[in-house]
C-alpha positions as CSV (number, residue, x, y, z in Angstrom):
1,M,117.1,43.4,125.5
2,E,114.0,45.3,124.4
3,V,111.8,42.1,124.8
4,E,113.1,41.7,128.4
5,R,112.3,45.3,129.3
6,L,108.8,45.0,127.8
7,L,108.2,41.7,129.7
8,R,109.3,43.3,133.0
9,A,106.9,46.2,132.4
10,V,104.0,43.9,131.7
11,L,104.8,41.8,134.8
12,A,104.9,45.0,136.9
13,D,101.5,46.1,135.5
14,V,100.0,42.7,136.3
15,R,101.3,42.9,139.9
16,E,99.8,46.3,140.3
17,R,96.5,45.2,139.0
18,R,96.6,42.1,141.2
19,V,97.3,44.2,144.3
20,A,94.4,46.6,143.4
21,L,92.1,43.6,142.8
22,E,93.0,42.0,146.1
23,A,92.4,45.3,147.9
24,A,88.9,45.6,146.2
25,V,88.1,42.0,147.2
26,D,89.2,42.7,150.8
27,K,87.0,45.8,150.9
28,I,84.0,44.0,149.5
29,Y,84.3,40.9,151.8
30,S,85.0,42.7,155.0
31,G,83.5,45.5,157.1
32,P,80.1,47.1,156.4
33,A,79.6,45.7,152.9
34,L,80.0,42.1,154.1
35,R,77.8,42.7,157.2
36,E,75.1,44.3,155.0
37,A,75.2,41.3,152.5
38,L,75.1,38.8,155.4
39,S,72.2,40.7,157.1
40,V,70.2,40.7,153.9
41,D,70.7,37.0,153.4
42,L,69.9,36.3,157.1
43,R,66.7,38.4,156.9
44,E,65.7,36.4,153.8
45,M,66.4,33.1,155.6
46,V,64.4,34.2,158.6
47,I,61.5,35.2,156.5
48,R,61.6,31.9,154.5
49,A,61.8,29.9,157.8
50,Q,58.8,31.8,159.2
51,E,56.8,31.2,156.0
52,L,57.7,27.4,156.1
53,H,56.7,27.3,159.8
54,E,53.4,29.0,159.1
55,F,52.7,26.7,156.1
56,L,53.3,23.6,158.2
57,S,51.5,25.0,161.3
58,I,48.4,25.4,159.2
59,R,48.6,21.8,158.1
60,K,49.2,20.5,161.6
61,E,46.1,22.5,162.8
62,A,44.1,21.1,159.9
63,G,45.3,17.6,160.7
64,L,43.9,17.9,164.2
65,Q,40.4,18.5,162.7
66,I,40.5,15.4,160.5
67,V,38.2,12.6,161.5
68,P,39.6,9.3,160.2
69,V,36.1,7.8,159.5
70,T,35.0,10.6,157.2
71,A,38.3,11.9,155.8
72,E,39.1,12.0,152.2
73,V,42.4,10.1,151.6
74,T,44.8,9.7,148.8
75,W,48.3,8.5,148.2
76,E,51.0,10.4,146.2
77,Y,54.5,9.5,145.2
78,T,56.5,12.5,146.3
79,Q,59.6,13.5,148.0
80,L,59.7,11.9,151.4
81,A,61.7,14.8,153.0
82,D,59.4,17.4,151.4
83,P,55.9,16.0,150.5
84,Y,54.6,19.5,149.7
85,G,57.4,20.4,147.4
86,I,58.2,23.7,149.3
87,R,61.9,23.3,150.1
88,E,65.0,22.9,148.1
89,L,66.4,19.5,148.8
90,S,70.0,18.4,148.7
91,P,70.9,15.4,146.6
92,E,71.1,13.4,149.9
93,E,67.5,14.2,150.7
94,D,66.2,13.3,147.2
95,C,64.1,10.2,147.9
96,V,60.7,9.6,146.4
97,G,58.1,7.4,148.2
98,R,54.4,6.8,148.7
99,V,52.9,9.4,151.1
100,L,49.4,9.5,152.5
101,F,47.5,12.7,152.3
102,A,44.2,13.4,154.1
103,R,41.7,16.2,154.4
104,A,38.3,16.8,156.0
105,P,35.3,16.2,153.7
106,D,35.1,19.0,151.2
107,G,38.1,20.6,152.9
108,D,40.7,22.5,150.9
109,I,43.9,21.7,152.9
110,W,45.5,18.3,152.2
111,V,47.7,17.2,155.1
112,S,50.6,14.8,154.6
113,Q,51.1,11.9,157.0
114,C,54.0,13.8,158.5
115,E,51.7,16.5,160.0
116,L,48.9,14.1,161.1
117,P,48.6,13.1,164.8
118,S,49.8,9.5,165.1
119,A,46.4,8.2,166.3
120,T,44.7,9.7,163.2
121,L,47.4,8.3,160.9
122,D,47.1,4.8,162.5
123,A,43.2,4.9,162.1
124,L,43.5,6.0,158.5
125,R,45.9,3.2,157.7
126,L,43.6,0.7,159.4
127,R,40.6,2.0,157.5
128,L,42.5,1.8,154.1
129,E,43.6,-1.8,154.9
130,Q,40.0,-2.8,155.5
131,E,38.4,-0.9,152.5
132,P,38.5,-2.6,149.1
133,E,40.8,-0.7,146.8
134,D,39.2,1.4,144.1
135,L,40.5,0.3,140.8
136,S,38.1,2.3,138.6
137,W,40.9,4.5,137.4
138,L,42.2,1.4,135.5
139,M,39.1,1.2,133.3
């Protein structure tokens, strides 16, 4: 009989704690607290999107200045969905491939093939097909 009474008391205490916990969770995930948390996350997302946009805009602008005949060109094996390595990729986006990068002579901004104008990219590919491949790195 004593064990049964003790068990009922413990169960009643657990129920009270559960109700209090559910009330606390409801308070946290609704109303001003939730709106504040969401607005902070949203602000961070907007700032990150603006930074990514600015980063890519700088490269697109640099790509417009690249002259295919004089450009420095290299290939890198990198993420196809994010050749600069600036985003977090999902497992579905994880795909490595060969990406062309170019820059103006003595320039400091490498531009991936994704940000190059199509005419510039086509001219660079044609130039690379016609040039003998430099194999000095093998020596």
